C-alpha positions as CSV (number, residue, x, y, z in Angstrom):
1,M,-60.6,-60.1,5.4
2,V,-60.5,-58.8,9.1
3,A,-62.7,-60.2,11.9
4,A,-64.7,-57.7,13.9
5,Q,-62.8,-57.2,17.3
6,Y,-62.2,-54.9,20.0
7,I,-60.0,-52.1,19.4
8,P,-58.6,-50.5,22.6
9,D,-57.3,-46.8,22.7
10,P,-53.5,-46.7,22.7
11,M,-51.7,-46.0,26.0
12,N,-48.4,-44.1,26.3
13,Q,-46.0,-45.2,29.1
14,F,-45.4,-41.4,30.0
15,N,-48.6,-39.5,29.5
16,R,-52.4,-40.2,29.7
17,L,-53.7,-39.9,25.8
18,I,-56.8,-38.0,24.9
19,R,-58.5,-38.6,21.5
20,I,-59.1,-35.6,19.3
21,G,-60.0,-37.1,16.2
22,G,-60.3,-40.3,13.9
23,L,-61.1,-43.8,14.9
24,K,-60.4,-45.3,18.2
25,G,-57.0,-46.8,18.2
26,T,-55.7,-45.5,15.2
27,G,-57.1,-42.0,15.3
28,S,-55.3,-38.8,16.5
29,Y,-54.5,-38.6,20.1
30,T,-52.7,-35.8,22.2
31,F,-50.8,-35.9,25.4
32,G,-52.6,-35.3,28.6
33,S,-51.2,-35.3,32.1
34,A,-48.0,-37.5,33.0
35,W,-48.5,-40.9,34.8
36,D,-45.5,-39.9,37.2
37,N,-45.2,-43.3,38.8
38,M,-43.0,-42.7,41.9
39,H,-42.1,-45.6,43.9
40,Y,-39.4,-46.7,46.2
41,N,-36.4,-48.5,44.5
42,P,-35.0,-51.0,47.1
43,T,-31.9,-51.2,45.0
44,T,-30.8,-47.8,45.3
45,G,-32.9,-46.8,48.4
46,R,-34.6,-43.9,46.5
47,V,-38.0,-42.9,45.4
48,E,-37.9,-42.8,41.5
49,D,-39.9,-42.2,38.7
50,Y,-40.6,-45.4,36.7
51,D,-42.5,-44.2,33.8
52,S,-39.6,-44.9,31.6
53,R,-39.2,-48.3,32.5
54,N,-43.1,-49.0,32.4
55,C,-43.4,-50.2,28.9
56,T,-44.4,-53.7,30.0
57,A,-46.6,-52.4,32.6
58,T,-48.4,-50.0,30.0
59,C,-48.9,-53.0,27.5
60,A,-50.3,-55.0,30.4
61,A,-52.8,-52.3,31.1
62,V,-54.1,-52.0,27.4
63,L,-54.3,-56.0,27.5
64,W,-56.6,-55.5,30.5
65,D,-58.8,-53.0,28.6
66,C,-59.1,-55.7,25.8
67,W,-59.9,-58.4,28.3
68,N,-63.1,-56.6,29.5
69,R,-63.8,-54.8,26.1
70,G,-63.5,-51.5,27.7
71,T,-65.5,-52.1,30.5
72,K,-62.7,-52.2,33.2
73,K,-59.4,-50.3,32.8
74,T,-56.4,-49.9,34.7
75,S,-53.1,-48.2,34.5
76,P,-49.4,-48.6,34.3
77,N,-49.0,-47.5,37.8
78,A,-51.1,-50.0,39.2
79,I,-49.4,-52.8,37.3
80,R,-46.0,-51.8,38.3
81,N,-47.1,-51.1,41.9
82,N,-48.7,-54.6,42.5
83,Q,-45.8,-56.8,41.7
84,R,-42.4,-57.1,43.4
85,D,-39.7,-56.2,40.8
86,F,-38.5,-52.4,41.0
87,A,-35.1,-53.1,39.6
88,G,-35.8,-52.0,36.1
89,G,-38.3,-53.1,33.6
90,I,-40.7,-56.1,34.4
91,G,-41.5,-59.5,32.5
92,W,-45.0,-61.1,31.9
93,D,-44.7,-63.3,34.8
94,D,-44.5,-59.8,37.0
95,V,-47.6,-58.8,35.0
96,N,-49.4,-61.9,36.0
97,E,-48.5,-61.2,39.6
98,A,-50.0,-57.8,39.4
99,Y,-53.0,-59.1,37.6
100,W,-53.6,-61.9,40.3
101,N,-53.1,-59.0,43.2
102,L,-55.5,-56.6,41.4
103,F,-58.2,-58.8,39.6
104,G,-57.7,-62.4,40.7
105,V,-56.9,-63.7,37.3
106,R,-54.0,-64.6,35.2
107,M,-53.3,-64.3,31.5
108,T,-51.6,-67.1,29.3
109,I,-47.7,-66.9,29.0
110,P,-47.0,-69.6,26.5
111,P,-43.9,-71.7,27.2
112,G,-42.6,-71.8,23.3
113,V,-44.1,-70.0,20.6
114,D,-42.7,-68.5,17.2
115,W,-43.9,-65.7,15.2
116,Y,-46.5,-68.0,13.4
117,D,-48.1,-69.0,16.7
118,V,-48.3,-65.2,17.1
119,L,-50.1,-64.6,13.8
120,S,-52.3,-67.6,14.7
121,A,-53.2,-65.9,18.0
122,L,-54.2,-62.7,16.1
123,R,-56.2,-64.2,13.6
124,N,-58.2,-65.9,16.5
125,N,-58.7,-62.3,17.9
126,R,-56.4,-62.7,20.8
127,P,-54.5,-59.6,21.8
128,V,-50.6,-60.2,22.2
129,G,-48.1,-58.6,24.3
130,I,-44.7,-59.2,23.0
131,Q,-41.4,-58.0,23.8
132,G,-38.4,-57.2,21.6
133,D,-35.1,-55.2,20.7
134,Y,-36.1,-51.7,19.5
135,D,-33.1,-51.3,17.5
136,Q,-34.7,-54.1,15.0
137,V,-37.6,-51.8,14.6
138,P,-37.0,-50.0,11.2
139,W,-36.6,-46.2,11.7
140,A,-40.1,-45.3,10.0
141,Y,-41.9,-47.1,12.6
142,Q,-39.8,-46.0,15.6
143,A,-41.7,-43.6,18.1
144,Q,-38.4,-43.0,19.6
145,K,-36.0,-42.8,16.5
146,G,-32.6,-44.4,16.9
147,G,-33.8,-46.2,20.2
148,S,-31.8,-49.2,21.0
149,F,-33.2,-51.1,24.2
150,D,-35.6,-54.0,25.2
151,H,-39.1,-53.0,24.8
152,A,-42.7,-54.3,24.9
153,F,-45.4,-53.8,22.5
154,T,-49.2,-55.0,21.9
155,L,-50.7,-56.6,18.9
156,H,-54.3,-56.3,18.0
157,G,-55.2,-57.7,14.7
158,Y,-54.1,-59.3,11.5
159,R,-55.2,-58.0,8.2
160,A,-55.0,-60.8,5.4
161,S,-55.3,-58.3,2.4
162,D,-51.7,-57.1,3.0
163,S,-50.6,-59.4,5.9
164,K,-49.8,-56.5,8.1
165,V,-50.4,-56.5,12.0
166,L,-52.0,-53.8,14.2
167,L,-49.1,-52.4,16.4
168,G,-49.3,-50.7,19.8
169,D,-46.2,-49.0,20.8
170,P,-46.4,-47.4,24.5
171,L,-43.9,-44.7,23.1
172,A,-46.3,-43.8,20.5
173,K,-49.7,-41.9,20.5
174,H,-52.0,-44.3,18.4
175,L,-52.2,-47.8,16.9
176,V,-50.6,-48.3,13.5
177,W,-50.9,-50.9,10.8
178,V,-47.5,-52.2,9.9
179,P,-45.8,-54.9,7.9
180,Q,-44.7,-58.0,10.0
181,S,-41.0,-57.0,9.3
182,A,-41.6,-53.8,11.7
183,I,-41.8,-56.1,14.6
184,R,-41.0,-59.6,13.9
185,P,-37.2,-59.1,13.8
186,A,-37.4,-57.3,17.1
187,A,-39.3,-60.1,18.9
188,E,-36.9,-62.7,17.5
189,K,-33.7,-60.9,18.2
190,L,-34.6,-60.7,21.8
191,A,-35.6,-64.3,22.1
192,L,-32.5,-65.3,20.2
193,V,-30.1,-63.2,22.5
194,Q,-31.8,-64.4,25.8
195,R,-33.0,-67.7,25.1
196,G,-31.0,-69.0,22.2
197,T,-33.8,-69.5,19.8
198,K,-36.2,-67.4,17.6
199,S,-38.9,-70.3,18.7
200,R,-39.5,-69.0,22.3
201,L,-40.6,-65.4,22.1
202,F,-41.4,-63.3,25.1
203,V,-45.0,-63.2,24.6
204,M,-48.3,-63.0,26.8
205,Y,-51.8,-63.8,25.3
206,G,-55.1,-62.1,26.3
207,R,-58.2,-64.2,25.5
208,E,-60.2,-63.8,22.3
209,V,-62.0,-60.7,22.1
210,A,-64.5,-61.6,19.5
211,A,-65.4,-64.7,17.7
212,A,-63.4,-64.9,14.5
213,P,-64.8,-66.1,11.2
214,P,-62.8,-68.4,9.2
215,V,-59.7,-67.0,8.1
216,Q,-59.7,-66.9,4.2
217,T,-56.2,-66.5,2.4
218,D,-54.6,-67.3,-0.7
219,G,-51.7,-69.0,0.8
220,Y,-48.3,-67.7,1.3
221,R,-45.8,-65.5,-0.8
222,V,-42.0,-65.0,-0.4
223,H,-40.7,-61.8,-0.9
224,I,-36.8,-61.3,-0.8
225,G,-35.2,-57.9,-1.5
226,P,-32.7,-55.5,-0.4
227,T,-33.0,-53.4,2.9
228,G,-31.9,-50.1,3.6
229,S,-29.5,-48.5,1.1
230,T,-28.1,-52.0,0.0
231,T,-28.3,-53.0,-3.6
232,Y,-28.5,-56.8,-3.1
233,R,-30.0,-59.1,-0.6
234,A,-28.0,-62.1,0.5
235,Y,-30.0,-65.4,1.5
236,W,-29.7,-69.2,1.4
237,R,-31.2,-71.5,-1.1
238,Y,-31.6,-75.0,0.7
239,L,-31.1,-78.5,-1.1
240,M,-32.9,-81.3,-0.1
241,D,-32.8,-85.0,-0.6
242,A,-34.7,-86.9,-3.4
243,N,-37.7,-87.1,-1.0
244,E,-37.3,-83.4,0.1
245,R,-37.4,-84.6,3.9
246,Y,-33.8,-83.8,4.8
247,I,-31.4,-80.7,4.2
248,I,-28.2,-82.0,2.3
249,D,-26.6,-78.4,1.7
250,R,-27.4,-74.7,1.4
251,V,-26.0,-72.4,-1.3
252,P,-25.3,-68.6,-0.7
253,K,-27.4,-66.4,-3.2
254,K,-27.9,-62.9,-3.7
255,T,-30.7,-60.7,-5.4
256,K,-31.9,-57.3,-6.3
257,G,-35.3,-58.5,-5.4
258,W,-37.8,-61.4,-6.2
259,S,-41.5,-62.5,-5.2
260,A,-43.2,-65.9,-5.8
261,R,-46.0,-68.0,-4.0
262,S,-44.9,-70.8,-1.6
263,T,-45.8,-73.4,0.5
264,A,-46.8,-72.8,4.3
265,P,-43.8,-73.0,6.4
266,V,-42.5,-76.6,7.5
267,D,-39.7,-77.9,9.6
268,R,-36.8,-79.7,7.9
269,T,-33.8,-81.3,9.4
270,V,-30.2,-81.4,8.3
271,G,-29.3,-85.0,7.3
272,K,-26.0,-86.5,7.7
273,A,-25.2,-85.7,4.3
274,G,-25.5,-82.0,5.1
275,D,-23.1,-81.9,8.3
276,G,-20.6,-79.4,7.8
277,R,-21.7,-77.9,4.7
278,H,-21.9,-74.0,4.8
279,G,-22.3,-74.0,8.8
280,L,-25.0,-76.8,8.9
281,E,-25.1,-79.5,11.5
282,T,-26.9,-82.8,11.5
283,G,-30.1,-82.8,13.4
284,E,-30.4,-79.0,13.1
285,V,-34.2,-78.1,12.2
286,K,-34.8,-75.3,9.8
287,K,-38.2,-73.6,9.2
288,L,-38.5,-73.4,5.1
289,V,-41.1,-72.8,2.6
290,K,-40.7,-74.2,-1.1
291,I,-41.6,-72.2,-3.9
292,I,-44.6,-73.3,-5.9
293,D,-45.1,-70.7,-8.6
294,A,-44.8,-72.2,-12.4
295,R,-44.2,-68.7,-13.6
296,S,-41.2,-67.9,-11.4
297,S,-37.6,-69.2,-12.2
298,Y,-37.3,-70.0,-8.7
299,N,-40.0,-72.6,-8.7
300,G,-38.8,-75.7,-6.5
301,W,-36.5,-73.7,-4.4
302,W,-36.5,-73.9,-0.6
303,V,-35.9,-70.7,1.3
304,A,-35.9,-69.6,4.9
305,A,-39.5,-69.5,6.0
306,G,-38.8,-65.9,7.4
307,Y,-39.2,-64.6,3.9
308,A,-42.7,-65.9,3.6
309,E,-45.9,-64.1,4.7
310,E,-49.4,-65.3,4.4
311,V,-51.5,-63.4,1.7
């Protein structure tokens, strides 16, 4: 079930948007006038148009709309022009500087969150600003086809019926419900490249925009299958000690596709017996799920939690 919550109008980083039909947020919008965020760049000594570098500033304007449930709004230009970074794109810390200068408030920048923390925030009706690598967004969900650059997005809801999230892309013209695989790999790649781990995503939380009722789910389910034009999907099966507390090895597998119920994600540490086995190192922590589906031939297997989604 989806909790009632505030859904904002989308915002495009190049042009104002005008709704012409359908529901607010996910309906049909058309382009209005350009933002034309002209500002002096101290690095080049020129006045430049920052629209192409304002993805995070645009997302920040959407988060401010959510913060006030539509009663107060701002613009990408206002966010960009009220902080000090004009070298390129900006970060969430720069956004907080702009919020403070404009409104005297700051939003939450958590020091270390993974994808499951993001889902938890969405279930509690906290809109999320999240940065990622655009080349990891599947072609079907790219507003700029073939784009390969760091980018910012907003997330506005989690739908338990199909585990999709409501995505705002400042290159697009409306919000869209997408599978988690449309945004999660992008966020995790950027964190891995710049921070060395997928567990420190570049995230900003808004405040809760509605009181969330209890989340009702049927647990977790693993889906492993080929991507793109491939026939098989390679993955690891993790082998555990007798008490299932430590990883002792992992075995490469490949499949044409399978799905089964699983536990919620848990952390498991590589034990001494697993050191050096298939690239494992003692003390390394892996987030895993265990298949708990008596009807599946994979029952009892441990696999990476990245294949599991709450259903």
